[in-house]
All heavy atoms as a GROMACS GRO file, in nm:
protein
  583
    1MET      N    1  -1.796   5.941  -8.011
    1MET     CA    2  -1.725   6.037  -8.110
    1MET      C    3  -1.836   6.120  -8.178
    1MET      O    4  -1.852   6.242  -8.142
    1MET     CB    5  -1.645   5.972  -8.190
    1MET     CG    6  -1.525   5.905  -8.133
    1MET     SD    7  -1.410   5.863  -8.271
    1MET     CE    8  -1.307   5.756  -8.171
    2TRP      N    9  -1.892   6.058  -8.276
    2TRP     CA   10  -1.999   6.128  -8.362
    2TRP      C   11  -2.148   6.089  -8.315
    2TRP      O   12  -2.168   5.971  -8.288
    2TRP     CB   13  -1.982   6.100  -8.507
    2TRP     CG   14  -1.842   6.136  -8.556
    2TRP    CD1   15  -1.795   6.264  -8.569
    2TRP    CD2   16  -1.731   6.053  -8.584
    2TRP    NE1   17  -1.666   6.262  -8.618
    2TRP    CE2   18  -1.634   6.128  -8.630
    2TRP    CE3   19  -1.725   5.912  -8.600
    2TRP    CZ2   20  -1.506   6.079  -8.668
    2TRP    CZ3   21  -1.606   5.862  -8.639
    2TRP    CH2   22  -1.499   5.948  -8.670
    3ASN      N   23  -2.229   6.180  -8.323
    3ASN     CA   24  -2.373   6.147  -8.293
    3ASN      C   25  -2.452   6.155  -8.433
    3ASN      O   26  -2.464   6.257  -8.479
    3ASN     CB   27  -2.428   6.241  -8.201
    3ASN     CG   28  -2.560   6.203  -8.146
    3ASN    OD1   29  -2.612   6.095  -8.179
    3ASN    ND2   30  -2.626   6.281  -8.059
    4TYR      N   31  -2.488   6.035  -8.480
    4TYR     CA   32  -2.551   6.026  -8.610
    4TYR      C   33  -2.677   5.950  -8.591
    4TYR      O   34  -2.681   5.831  -8.551
    4TYR     CB   35  -2.456   5.942  -8.703
    4TYR     CG   36  -2.517   5.931  -8.848
    4TYR    CD1   37  -2.532   6.028  -8.936
    4TYR    CD2   38  -2.568   5.798  -8.879
    4TYR    CE1   39  -2.595   6.018  -9.055
    4TYR    CE2   40  -2.625   5.779  -9.010
    4TYR     CZ   41  -2.632   5.883  -9.095
    4TYR     OH   42  -2.703   5.870  -9.214
    5MET      N   43  -2.784   6.028  -8.607
    5MET     CA   44  -2.928   5.975  -8.605
    5MET      C   45  -2.948   5.915  -8.466
    5MET      O   46  -3.013   5.800  -8.454
    5MET     CB   47  -2.959   5.870  -8.712
    5MET     CG   48  -2.953   5.937  -8.860
    5MET     SD   49  -2.998   5.823  -8.981
    5MET     CE   50  -3.163   5.794  -8.955
    6GLY      N   51  -2.895   5.967  -8.361
    6GLY     CA   52  -2.916   5.920  -8.222
    6GLY      C   53  -2.836   5.807  -8.179
    6GLY      O   54  -2.860   5.748  -8.069
    7THR      N   55  -2.734   5.762  -8.260
    7THR     CA   56  -2.637   5.669  -8.223
    7THR      C   57  -2.505   5.716  -8.219
    7THR      O   58  -2.471   5.812  -8.281
    7THR     CB   59  -2.647   5.543  -8.320
    7THR    OG1   60  -2.610   5.586  -8.450
    7THR    CG2   61  -2.789   5.485  -8.332
    8ASN      N   62  -2.420   5.660  -8.137
    8ASN     CA   63  -2.282   5.696  -8.128
    8ASN      C   64  -2.206   5.605  -8.220
    8ASN      O   65  -2.202   5.486  -8.206
    8ASN     CB   66  -2.231   5.684  -7.986
    8ASN     CG   67  -2.304   5.780  -7.895
    8ASN    OD1   68  -2.309   5.895  -7.938
    8ASN    ND2   69  -2.315   5.745  -7.757
    9MET      N   70  -2.136   5.666  -8.315
    9MET     CA   71  -2.045   5.604  -8.408
    9MET      C   72  -1.904   5.590  -8.342
    9MET      O   73  -1.858   5.689  -8.322
    9MET     CB   74  -2.032   5.659  -8.542
    9MET     CG   75  -2.162   5.668  -8.620
    9MET     SD   76  -2.231   5.501  -8.667
    9MET     CE   77  -2.123   5.467  -8.790
   10THR      N   78  -1.867   5.473  -8.308
   10THR     CA   79  -1.742   5.458  -8.239
   10THR      C   80  -1.648   5.365  -8.304
   10THR      O   81  -1.683   5.312  -8.414
   10THR     CB   82  -1.763   5.393  -8.093
   10THR    OG1   83  -1.823   5.269  -8.108
   10THR    CG2   84  -1.849   5.481  -7.999
   11PHE      N   85  -1.524   5.344  -8.269
   11PHE     CA   86  -1.436   5.260  -8.326
   11PHE      C   87  -1.487   5.112  -8.346
   11PHE      O   88  -1.461   5.050  -8.438
   11PHE     CB   89  -1.311   5.268  -8.253
   11PHE     CG   90  -1.206   5.166  -8.296
   11PHE    CD1   91  -1.129   5.187  -8.415
   11PHE    CD2   92  -1.177   5.050  -8.237
   11PHE    CE1   93  -1.046   5.092  -8.458
   11PHE    CE2   94  -1.095   4.955  -8.266
   11PHE     CZ   95  -1.016   4.974  -8.381
   12PHE      N   96  -1.547   5.071  -8.237
   12PHE     CA   97  -1.608   4.937  -8.224
   12PHE      C   98  -1.708   4.908  -8.329
   12PHE      O   99  -1.728   4.783  -8.381
   12PHE     CB  100  -1.650   4.904  -8.089
   12PHE     CG  101  -1.536   4.908  -7.987
   12PHE    CD1  102  -1.538   5.013  -7.896
   12PHE    CD2  103  -1.445   4.803  -7.988
   12PHE    CE1  104  -1.429   5.020  -7.805
   12PHE    CE2  105  -1.339   4.825  -7.892
   12PHE     CZ  106  -1.330   4.925  -7.806
   13HIS      N  107  -1.796   5.004  -8.375
   13HIS     CA  108  -1.890   4.993  -8.489
   13HIS      C  109  -1.812   4.956  -8.616
   13HIS      O  110  -1.862   4.876  -8.688
   13HIS     CB  111  -1.979   5.116  -8.503
   13HIS     CG  112  -2.085   5.126  -8.388
   13HIS    ND1  113  -2.066   5.212  -8.291
   13HIS    CD2  114  -2.197   5.062  -8.354
   13HIS    CE1  115  -2.160   5.212  -8.203
   13HIS    NE2  116  -2.246   5.107  -8.235
   14GLY      N  117  -1.714   5.033  -8.645
   14GLY     CA  118  -1.642   5.006  -8.754
   14GLY      C  119  -1.568   4.871  -8.752
   14GLY      O  120  -1.566   4.802  -8.853
   15PHE      N  121  -1.524   4.841  -8.643
   15PHE     CA  122  -1.454   4.705  -8.630
   15PHE      C  123  -1.552   4.596  -8.642
   15PHE      O  124  -1.525   4.497  -8.711
   15PHE     CB  125  -1.387   4.694  -8.489
   15PHE     CG  126  -1.326   4.570  -8.462
   15PHE    CD1  127  -1.202   4.538  -8.517
   15PHE    CD2  128  -1.382   4.476  -8.372
   15PHE    CE1  129  -1.149   4.405  -8.492
   15PHE    CE2  130  -1.326   4.352  -8.350
   15PHE     CZ  131  -1.206   4.321  -8.402
   16GLY      N  132  -1.666   4.617  -8.589
   16GLY     CA  133  -1.778   4.513  -8.604
   16GLY      C  134  -1.815   4.490  -8.759
   16GLY      O  135  -1.843   4.379  -8.796
   17MET      N  136  -1.831   4.604  -8.821
   17MET     CA  137  -1.862   4.601  -8.964
   17MET      C  138  -1.756   4.533  -9.051
   17MET      O  139  -1.789   4.444  -9.129
   17MET     CB  140  -1.891   4.739  -9.018
   17MET     CG  141  -1.952   4.733  -9.158
   17MET     SD  142  -2.098   4.644  -9.189
   17MET     CE  143  -2.212   4.768  -9.150
   18THR      N  144  -1.632   4.556  -9.018
   18THR     CA  145  -1.518   4.497  -9.092
   18THR      C  146  -1.517   4.344  -9.058
   18THR      O  147  -1.498   4.266  -9.152
   18THR     CB  148  -1.387   4.551  -9.044
   18THR    OG1  149  -1.394   4.688  -9.066
   18THR    CG2  150  -1.272   4.496  -9.110
   19LEU      N  151  -1.536   4.314  -8.938
   19LEU     CA  152  -1.547   4.167  -8.902
   19LEU      C  153  -1.665   4.093  -8.968
   19LEU      O  154  -1.656   3.987  -9.009
   19LEU     CB  155  -1.572   4.158  -8.740
   19LEU     CG  156  -1.558   4.015  -8.685
   19LEU    CD1  157  -1.426   3.952  -8.716
   19LEU    CD2  158  -1.582   4.018  -8.541
   20PHE      N  159  -1.771   4.168  -8.980
   20PHE     CA  160  -1.888   4.106  -9.034
   20PHE      C  161  -1.855   4.077  -9.189
   20PHE      O  162  -1.897   3.965  -9.245
   20PHE     CB  163  -2.009   4.213  -9.035
   20PHE     CG  164  -2.125   4.182  -9.129
   20PHE    CD1  165  -2.221   4.080  -9.088
   20PHE    CD2  166  -2.139   4.247  -9.250
   20PHE    CE1  167  -2.324   4.051  -9.174
   20PHE    CE2  168  -2.248   4.210  -9.333
   20PHE     CZ  169  -2.330   4.106  -9.289
   21TRP      N  170  -1.791   4.170  -9.262
   21TRP     CA  171  -1.767   4.148  -9.406
   21TRP      C  172  -1.653   4.034  -9.424
   21TRP      O  173  -1.657   3.962  -9.520
   21TRP     CB  174  -1.720   4.282  -9.472
   21TRP     CG  175  -1.842   4.360  -9.497
   21TRP    CD1  176  -1.878   4.480  -9.440
   21TRP    CD2  177  -1.945   4.330  -9.590
   21TRP    NE1  178  -2.000   4.526  -9.492
   21TRP    CE2  179  -2.039   4.435  -9.587
   21TRP    CE3  180  -1.970   4.232  -9.684
   21TRP    CZ2  181  -2.163   4.434  -9.670
   21TRP    CZ3  182  -2.092   4.221  -9.756
   21TRP    CH2  183  -2.175   4.334  -9.742
   22ILE      N  184  -1.564   4.035  -9.324
   22ILE     CA  185  -1.465   3.931  -9.338
   22ILE      C  186  -1.527   3.802  -9.320
   22ILE      O  187  -1.505   3.694  -9.400
   22ILE     CB  188  -1.351   3.942  -9.225
   22ILE    CG1  189  -1.266   4.073  -9.266
   22ILE    CG2  190  -1.269   3.824  -9.211
   22ILE    CD1  191  -1.174   4.099  -9.166
   23ILE      N  192  -1.628   3.774  -9.233
   23ILE     CA  193  -1.700   3.651  -9.214
   23ILE      C  194  -1.787   3.611  -9.333
   23ILE      O  195  -1.779   3.498  -9.380
   23ILE     CB  196  -1.791   3.659  -9.087
   23ILE    CG1  197  -1.709   3.663  -8.960
   23ILE    CG2  198  -1.877   3.535  -9.074
   23ILE    CD1  199  -1.778   3.697  -8.828
   24ILE      N  200  -1.850   3.718  -9.390
   24ILE     CA  201  -1.927   3.700  -9.514
   24ILE      C  202  -1.841   3.644  -9.629
   24ILE      O  203  -1.864   3.550  -9.701
   24ILE     CB  204  -1.997   3.818  -9.556
   24ILE    CG1  205  -2.110   3.853  -9.449
   24ILE    CG2  206  -2.062   3.812  -9.693
   24ILE    CD1  207  -2.214   3.753  -9.443
   25LEU      N  208  -1.717   3.706  -9.654
   25LEU     CA  209  -1.634   3.672  -9.754
   25LEU      C  210  -1.579   3.529  -9.732
   25LEU      O  211  -1.563   3.453  -9.829
   25LEU     CB  212  -1.522   3.767  -9.771
   25LEU     CG  213  -1.566   3.904  -9.822
   25LEU    CD1  214  -1.439   4.002  -9.813
   25LEU    CD2  215  -1.615   3.903  -9.961
   26VAL      N  216  -1.539   3.500  -9.609
   26VAL     CA  217  -1.483   3.369  -9.564
   26VAL      C  218  -1.600   3.261  -9.604
   26VAL      O  219  -1.557   3.153  -9.654
   26VAL     CB  220  -1.444   3.363  -9.428
   26VAL    CG1  221  -1.411   3.212  -9.387
   26VAL    CG2  222  -1.313   3.439  -9.413
   27VAL      N  223  -1.716   3.285  -9.565
   27VAL     CA  224  -1.833   3.184  -9.604
   27VAL      C  225  -1.848   3.166  -9.754
   27VAL      O  226  -1.852   3.051  -9.793
   27VAL     CB  227  -1.951   3.237  -9.530
   27VAL    CG1  228  -2.088   3.155  -9.577
   27VAL    CG2  229  -1.952   3.233  -9.387
   28ILE      N  230  -1.844   3.278  -9.824
   28ILE     CA  231  -1.850   3.274  -9.965
   28ILE      C  232  -1.745   3.173 -10.028
   28ILE      O  233  -1.762   3.100 -10.105
   28ILE     CB  234  -1.859   3.398 -10.029
   28ILE    CG1  235  -2.002   3.466 -10.002
   28ILE    CG2  236  -1.851   3.392 -10.180
   28ILE    CD1  237  -2.001   3.612 -10.037
   29PHE      N  238  -1.620   3.206  -9.977
   29PHE     CA  239  -1.506   3.134 -10.034
   29PHE      C  240  -1.514   2.984  -9.999
   29PHE      O  241  -1.497   2.899 -10.085
   29PHE     CB  242  -1.378   3.188  -9.957
   29PHE     CG  243  -1.254   3.119  -9.992
   29PHE    CD1  244  -1.184   3.130 -10.119
   29PHE    CD2  245  -1.194   3.024  -9.903
   29PHE    CE1  246  -1.070   3.058 -10.140
   29PHE    CE2  247  -1.087   2.949  -9.926
   29PHE     CZ  248  -1.020   2.970 -10.046
   30LEU      N  249  -1.559   2.955  -9.879
   30LEU     CA  250  -1.575   2.811  -9.837
   30LEU      C  251  -1.676   2.744  -9.922
   30LEU      O  252  -1.666   2.632  -9.966
   30LEU     CB  253  -1.601   2.805  -9.695
   30LEU     CG  254  -1.486   2.838  -9.603
   30LEU    CD1  255  -1.526   2.829  -9.461
   30LEU    CD2  256  -1.358   2.748  -9.625
   31LEU      N  257  -1.787   2.812  -9.954
   31LEU     CA  258  -1.898   2.756 -10.029
   31LEU      C  259  -1.854   2.726 -10.166
   31LEU      O  260  -1.883   2.624 -10.241
   31LEU     CB  261  -2.016   2.851 -10.033
   31LEU     CG  262  -2.094   2.844  -9.908
   31LEU    CD1  263  -2.208   2.965  -9.913
   31LEU    CD2  264  -2.164   2.717  -9.872
   32LEU      N  265  -1.775   2.829 -10.229
   32LEU     CA  266  -1.724   2.808 -10.369
   32LEU      C  267  -1.621   2.692 -10.369
   32LEU      O  268  -1.621   2.611 -10.466
   32LEU     CB  269  -1.655   2.938 -10.413
   32LEU     CG  270  -1.764   3.051 -10.436
   32LEU    CD1  271  -1.679   3.180 -10.479
   32LEU    CD2  272  -1.855   3.016 -10.556
   33LYS      N  273  -1.539   2.683 -10.262
   33LYS     CA  274  -1.434   2.584 -10.259
   33LYS      C  275  -1.503   2.435 -10.245
   33LYS      O  276  -1.460   2.344 -10.318
   33LYS     CB  277  -1.343   2.597 -10.146
   33LYS     CG  278  -1.228   2.508 -10.131
   33LYS     CD  279  -1.140   2.547 -10.029
   33LYS     CE  280  -1.026   2.447 -10.012
   33LYS     NZ  281  -0.946   2.473  -9.893
   34ASN      N  282  -1.609   2.430 -10.170
   34ASN     CA  283  -1.676   2.300 -10.143
   34ASN      C  284  -1.759   2.262 -10.279
   34ASN      O  285  -1.753   2.154 -10.318
   34ASN     CB  286  -1.782   2.321 -10.033
   34ASN     CG  287  -1.840   2.184 -10.001
   34ASN    OD1  288  -1.783   2.081 -10.021
   34ASN    ND2  289  -1.957   2.200  -9.947
   35ASN      N  290  -1.804   2.362 -10.346
   35ASN     CA  291  -1.873   2.328 -10.481
   35ASN      C  292  -1.767   2.286 -10.589
   35ASN      O  293  -1.808   2.204 -10.660
   35ASN     CB  294  -1.942   2.462 -10.517
   35ASN     CG  295  -2.049   2.439 -10.615
   35ASN    OD1  296  -2.099   2.329 -10.646
   35ASN    ND2  297  -2.086   2.537 -10.690
   36GLN      N  298  -1.648   2.338 -10.574
   36GLN     CA  299  -1.555   2.302 -10.672
   36GLN      C  300  -1.522   2.147 -10.639
   36GLN      O  301  -1.490   2.073 -10.739
   36GLN     CB  302  -1.433   2.383 -10.659
   36GLN     CG  303  -1.330   2.362 -10.771
   36GLN     CD  304  -1.220   2.465 -10.759
   36GLN    OE1  305  -1.171   2.503 -10.649
   36GLN    NE2  306  -1.168   2.511 -10.876
   37LYS      N  307  -1.510   2.110 -10.511
   37LYS     CA  308  -1.479   1.971 -10.496
   37LYS      C  309  -1.572   1.871 -10.539
   37LYS      O  310  -1.543   1.761 -10.585
   37LYS     CB  311  -1.462   1.952 -10.345
   37LYS     CG  312  -1.340   2.007 -10.279
   37LYS     CD  313  -1.323   1.974 -10.136
   37LYS     CE  314  -1.190   2.021 -10.074
   37LYS     NZ  315  -1.195   1.995  -9.936
   38GLU      N  316  -1.696   1.917 -10.539
   38GLU     CA  317  -1.815   1.830 -10.590
   38GLU      C  318  -1.808   1.795 -10.728
   38GLU      O  319  -1.849   1.706 -10.787
   38GLU     CB  320  -1.945   1.887 -10.555
   38GLU     CG  321  -1.976   1.894 -10.403
   38GLU     CD  322  -2.106   1.954 -10.376
   38GLU    OE1  323  -2.179   2.007 -10.467
   38GLU    OE2  324  -2.136   1.976 -10.259
   39LYS      N  325  -1.748   1.892 -10.811
   39LYS     CA  326  -1.737   1.885 -10.953
   39LYS      C  327  -1.627   1.787 -10.990
   39LYS      O  328  -1.639   1.731 -11.102
   39LYS     CB  329  -1.708   2.013 -11.014
   39LYS     CG  330  -1.819   2.120 -11.004
   39LYS     CD  331  -1.786   2.250 -11.073
   39LYS     CE  332  -1.896   2.350 -11.063
   39LYS     NZ  333  -1.868   2.484 -11.114
   40GLU      N  334  -1.538   1.760 -10.907
   40GLU     CA  335  -1.432   1.666 -10.941
   40GLU      C  336  -1.463   1.528 -10.893
   40GLU      O  337  -1.447   1.499 -10.790
   40GLU     CB  338  -1.305   1.714 -10.862
   40GLU     CG  339  -1.246   1.846 -10.899
   40GLU     CD  340  -1.132   1.894 -10.809
   40GLU    OE1  341  -1.082   1.812 -10.734
   40GLU    OE2  342  -1.087   2.011 -10.828
   41GLU      N  343  -1.514   1.460 -11.002
   41GLU     CA  344  -1.569   1.324 -10.968
   41GLU      C  345  -1.461   1.224 -10.992
   41GLU      O  346  -1.379   1.234 -11.088
   41GLU     CB  347  -1.687   1.291 -11.050
   41GLU     CG  348  -1.812   1.364 -11.002
   41GLU     CD  349  -1.933   1.328 -11.092
   41GLU    OE1  350  -1.992   1.244 -11.055
   41GLU    OE2  351  -1.955   1.392 -11.199
   42GLU      N  352  -1.460   1.113 -10.918
   42GLU     CA  353  -1.372   1.010 -10.946
   42GLU      C  354  -1.416   0.932 -11.066
   42GLU      O  355  -1.534   0.918 -11.105
   42GLU     CB  356  -1.372   0.916 -10.827
   42GLU     CG  357  -1.313   0.976 -10.708
   42GLU     CD  358  -1.158   1.005 -10.714
   42GLU    OE1  359  -1.087   0.925 -10.774
   42GLU    OE2  360  -1.131   1.113 -10.664
   43PRO      N  361  -1.321   0.877 -11.142
   43PRO     CA  362  -1.364   0.796 -11.272
   43PRO      C  363  -1.459   0.690 -11.240
   43PRO      O  364  -1.556   0.662 -11.321
   43PRO     CB  365  -1.233   0.739 -11.322
   43PRO     CG  366  -1.121   0.836 -11.267
   43PRO     CD  367  -1.187   0.879 -11.140
   44LEU      N  368  -1.453   0.616 -11.127
   44LEU     CA  369  -1.538   0.508 -11.098
   44LEU      C  370  -1.676   0.547 -11.061
   44LEU      O  371  -1.771   0.484 -11.101
   44LEU     CB  372  -1.484   0.418 -10.968
   44LEU     CG  373  -1.543   0.296 -10.940
   44LEU    CD1  374  -1.536   0.212 -11.066
   44LEU    CD2  375  -1.477   0.221 -10.825
   45ASP      N  376  -1.681   0.666 -11.005
   45ASP     CA  377  -1.816   0.728 -10.990
   45ASP      C  378  -1.895   0.760 -11.124
   45ASP      O  379  -2.008   0.737 -11.132
   45ASP     CB  380  -1.807   0.852 -10.893
   45ASP     CG  381  -1.758   0.823 -10.752
   45ASP    OD1  382  -1.778   0.713 -10.711
   45ASP    OD2  383  -1.698   0.914 -10.687
   46ILE      N  384  -1.810   0.815 -11.215
   46ILE     CA  385  -1.872   0.845 -11.335
   46ILE      C  386  -1.918   0.706 -11.405
   46ILE      O  387  -2.016   0.710 -11.473
   46ILE     CB  388  -1.759   0.911 -11.436
   46ILE    CG1  389  -1.736   1.051 -11.368
   46ILE    CG2  390  -1.808   0.941 -11.568
   46ILE    CD1  391  -1.608   1.123 -11.423
   47LEU      N  392  -1.823   0.609 -11.398
   47LEU     CA  393  -1.864   0.482 -11.458
   47LEU      C  394  -1.999   0.429 -11.401
   47LEU      O  395  -2.084   0.380 -11.468
   47LEU     CB  396  -1.739   0.382 -11.444
   47LEU     CG  397  -1.747   0.254 -11.514
   47LEU    CD1  398  -1.739   0.288 -11.661
   47LEU    CD2  399  -1.623   0.185 -11.469
   48LYS      N  400  -2.003   0.433 -11.263
   48LYS     CA  401  -2.138   0.394 -11.201
   48LYS      C  402  -2.250   0.465 -11.239
   48LYS      O  403  -2.358   0.399 -11.264
   48LYS     CB  404  -2.122   0.402 -11.043
   48LYS     CG  405  -2.025   0.304 -10.981
   48LYS     CD  406  -2.005   0.334 -10.829
   48LYS     CE  407  -1.913   0.237 -10.776
   48LYS     NZ  408  -1.886   0.248 -10.631
   49LYS      N  409  -2.239   0.594 -11.269
   49LYS     CA  410  -2.350   0.674 -11.307
   49LYS      C  411  -2.391   0.633 -11.457
   49LYS      O  412  -2.504   0.629 -11.480
   49LYS     CB  413  -2.319   0.832 -11.315
   49LYS     CG  414  -2.326   0.882 -11.161
   49LYS     CD  415  -2.294   1.027 -11.175
   49LYS     CE  416  -2.272   1.083 -11.022
   49LYS     NZ  417  -2.247   1.220 -11.013
   50ARG      N  418  -2.291   0.607 -11.539
   50ARG     CA  419  -2.317   0.566 -11.680
   50ARG      C  420  -2.396   0.434 -11.680
   50ARG      O  421  -2.488   0.422 -11.760
   50ARG     CB  422  -2.186   0.562 -11.760
   50ARG     CG  423  -2.131   0.698 -11.790
   50ARG     CD  424  -2.004   0.684 -11.863
   50ARG     NE  425  -2.026   0.629 -11.979
   50ARG     CZ  426  -1.914   0.579 -12.061
   50ARG    NH1  427  -1.796   0.587 -12.027
   50ARG    NH2  428  -1.958   0.534 -12.189
   51LEU      N  429  -2.353   0.333 -11.589
   51LEU     CA  430  -2.422   0.212 -11.581
   51LEU      C  431  -2.562   0.240 -11.542
   51LEU      O  432  -2.655   0.172 -11.594
   51LEU     CB  433  -2.351   0.122 -11.489
   51LEU     CG  434  -2.405  -0.013 -11.457
   51LEU    CD1  435  -2.413  -0.096 -11.590
   51LEU    CD2  436  -2.324  -0.094 -11.360
   52ALA      N  437  -2.581   0.326 -11.430
   52ALA     CA  438  -2.721   0.340 -11.383
   52ALA      C  439  -2.810   0.413 -11.482
   52ALA      O  440  -2.927   0.385 -11.481
   52ALA     CB  441  -2.704   0.428 -11.251
   53LYS      N  442  -2.753   0.493 -11.563
   53LYS     CA  443  -2.838   0.552 -11.668
   53LYS      C  444  -2.858   0.470 -11.793
   53LYS      O  445  -2.933   0.501 -11.882
   53LYS     CB  446  -2.769   0.675 -11.714
   53LYS     CG  447  -2.771   0.798 -11.608
   53LYS     CD  448  -2.704   0.919 -11.664
   53LYS     CE  449  -2.702   1.030 -11.555
   53LYS     NZ  450  -2.628   1.147 -11.604
   54GLY      N  451  -2.788   0.356 -11.787
   54GLY     CA  452  -2.815   0.260 -11.909
   54GLY      C  453  -2.727   0.295 -12.027
   54GLY      O  454  -2.756   0.249 -12.137
   55LYS      N  455  -2.628   0.375 -12.012
   55LYS     CA  456  -2.539   0.421 -12.124
   55LYS      C  457  -2.441   0.312 -12.162
   55LYS      O  458  -2.397   0.307 -12.268
   55LYS     CB  459  -2.471   0.551 -12.096
   55LYS     CG  460  -2.560   0.668 -12.086
   55LYS     CD  461  -2.479   0.794 -12.061
   55LYS     CE  462  -2.584   0.908 -12.068
   55LYS     NZ  463  -2.519   1.042 -12.040
   56ILE      N  464  -2.402   0.225 -12.060
   56ILE     CA  465  -2.327   0.111 -12.074
   56ILE      C  466  -2.386  -0.022 -12.030
   56ILE      O  467  -2.467  -0.013 -11.941
   56ILE     CB  468  -2.181   0.139 -12.026
   56ILE    CG1  469  -2.186   0.159 -11.870
   56ILE    CG2  470  -2.110   0.254 -12.086
   56ILE    CD1  471  -2.050   0.165 -11.797
   57THR      N  472  -2.329  -0.135 -12.064
   57THR     CA  473  -2.386  -0.257 -12.018
   57THR      C  474  -2.314  -0.307 -11.909
   57THR      O  475  -2.194  -0.243 -11.875
   57THR     CB  476  -2.366  -0.365 -12.127
   57THR    OG1  477  -2.238  -0.379 -12.162
   57THR    CG2  478  -2.464  -0.336 -12.254
   58LYS      N  479  -2.351  -0.405 -11.830
   58LYS     CA  480  -2.281  -0.449 -11.711
   58LYS      C  481  -2.141  -0.512 -11.770
   58LYS      O  482  -2.046  -0.495 -11.684
   58LYS     CB  483  -2.358  -0.565 -11.659
   58LYS     CG  484  -2.294  -0.633 -11.536
   58LYS     CD  485  -2.280  -0.551 -11.421
   58LYS     CE  486  -2.239  -0.636 -11.303
   58LYS     NZ  487  -2.156  -0.562 -11.206
   59GLU      N  488  -2.132  -0.567 -11.879
   59GLU     CA  489  -2.014  -0.634 -11.929
   59GLU      C  490  -1.907  -0.516 -11.957
   59GLU      O  491  -1.786  -0.525 -11.917
   59GLU     CB  492  -2.023  -0.704 -12.058
   59GLU     CG  493  -2.104  -0.833 -12.040
   59GLU     CD  494  -2.249  -0.821 -12.021
   59GLU    OE1  495  -2.304  -0.712 -12.074
   59GLU    OE2  496  -2.317  -0.906 -11.961
   60GLU      N  497  -1.957  -0.402 -12.014
   60GLU     CA  498  -1.870  -0.291 -12.048
   60GLU      C  499  -1.822  -0.230 -11.908
   60GLU      O  500  -1.709  -0.188 -11.898
   60GLU     CB  501  -1.931  -0.184 -12.124
   60GLU     CG  502  -1.968  -0.228 -12.264
   60GLU     CD  503  -2.048  -0.129 -12.335
   60GLU    OE1  504  -2.154  -0.073 -12.285
   60GLU    OE2  505  -2.016  -0.092 -12.464
   61TYR      N  506  -1.906  -0.227 -11.810
   61TYR     CA  507  -1.878  -0.177 -11.692
   61TYR      C  508  -1.776  -0.247 -11.621
   61TYR      O  509  -1.663  -0.198 -11.570
   61TYR     CB  510  -2.009  -0.168 -11.595
   61TYR     CG  511  -1.986  -0.136 -11.450
   61TYR    CD1  512  -1.960  -0.004 -11.413
   61TYR    CD2  513  -1.956  -0.224 -11.348
   61TYR    CE1  514  -1.932   0.025 -11.278
   61TYR    CE2  515  -1.939  -0.196 -11.219
   61TYR     CZ  516  -1.913  -0.069 -11.182
   61TYR     OH  517  -1.883  -0.037 -11.058
   62ASP      N  518  -1.780  -0.387 -11.612
   62ASP     CA  519  -1.681  -0.462 -11.555
   62ASP      C  520  -1.542  -0.452 -11.624
   62ASP      O  521  -1.446  -0.444 -11.561
   62ASP     CB  522  -1.720  -0.617 -11.564
   62ASP     CG  523  -1.841  -0.644 -11.467
   62ASP    OD1  524  -1.857  -0.570 -11.362
   62ASP    OD2  525  -1.919  -0.736 -11.494
   63LYS      N  526  -1.543  -0.447 -11.755
   63LYS     CA  527  -1.424  -0.429 -11.845
   63LYS      C  528  -1.350  -0.304 -11.806
   63LYS      O  529  -1.232  -0.283 -11.773
   63LYS     CB  530  -1.464  -0.438 -11.981
   63LYS     CG  531  -1.334  -0.425 -12.070
   63LYS     CD  532  -1.371  -0.434 -12.224
   63LYS     CE  533  -1.249  -0.378 -12.311
   63LYS     NZ  534  -1.288  -0.360 -12.445
   64LEU      N  535  -1.428  -0.193 -11.797
   64LEU     CA  536  -1.377  -0.059 -11.772
   64LEU      C  537  -1.325  -0.045 -11.631
   64LEU      O  538  -1.238   0.017 -11.604
   64LEU     CB  539  -1.481   0.043 -11.810
   64LEU     CG  540  -1.516   0.065 -11.940
   64LEU    CD1  541  -1.625   0.164 -11.978
   64LEU    CD2  542  -1.392   0.124 -12.026
   65LYS      N  543  -1.405  -0.109 -11.541
   65LYS     CA  544  -1.373  -0.120 -11.401
   65LYS      C  545  -1.234  -0.171 -11.384
   65LYS      O  546  -1.138  -0.135 -11.293
   65LYS     CB  547  -1.471  -0.179 -11.321
   65LYS     CG  548  -1.442  -0.172 -11.172
   65LYS     CD  549  -1.558  -0.234 -11.088
   65LYS     CE  550  -1.526  -0.245 -10.939
   65LYS     NZ  551  -1.633  -0.317 -10.879
   66LYS      N  552  -1.199  -0.291 -11.454
   66LYS     CA  553  -1.067  -0.357 -11.436
   66LYS      C  554  -0.965  -0.272 -11.484
   66LYS      O  555  -0.858  -0.253 -11.441
   66LYS     CB  556  -1.083  -0.494 -11.524
   66LYS     CG  557  -1.147  -0.601 -11.452
   66LYS     CD  558  -1.130  -0.728 -11.535
   66LYS     CE  559  -1.211  -0.841 -11.480
   66LYS     NZ  560  -1.197  -0.961 -11.563
   67GLU      N  561  -0.989  -0.191 -11.606
   67GLU     CA  562  -0.898  -0.101 -11.660
   67GLU      C  563  -0.860   0.016 -11.564
   67GLU      O  564  -0.742   0.053 -11.563
   67GLU     CB  565  -0.948  -0.057 -11.791
   67GLU     CG  566  -0.940  -0.151 -11.903
   67GLU     CD  567  -0.998  -0.094 -12.032
   67GLU    OE1  568  -1.006   0.019 -12.053
   67GLU    OE2  569  -1.028  -0.186 -12.123
   68LEU      N  570  -0.961   0.055 -11.495
   68LEU     CA  571  -0.930   0.162 -11.408
   68LEU      C  572  -0.870   0.128 -11.284
   68LEU      O  573  -0.783   0.196 -11.216
   68LEU     CB  574  -1.068   0.234 -11.355
   68LEU     CG  575  -1.135   0.306 -11.468
   68LEU    CD1  576  -1.274   0.359 -11.424
   68LEU    CD2  577  -1.054   0.441 -11.514
   69SER      N  578  -0.873   0.002 -11.239
   69SER     CA  579  -0.807  -0.053 -11.117
   69SER      C  580  -0.654  -0.071 -11.126
   69SER      O  581  -0.612  -0.083 -11.230
   69SER     CB  582  -0.879  -0.176 -11.058
   69SER     OG  583  -1.004  -0.149 -11.034
   0.00000   0.00000   0.00000
């Protein structure tokens, strides 16, 4: 159709560019969605991290674990 800088601009070039941006947006969406899942931790995982950091004792861990179960 059009001759722009020695290349032919056709319908398929526009289609390819549209497809490219759709793929980029889908990848960004999936990365953000996956990142959001990582932020949602289970209470038991938080409890294990607190024990590992030394913020609670083993006895407190066992007591809280029973309450969560």
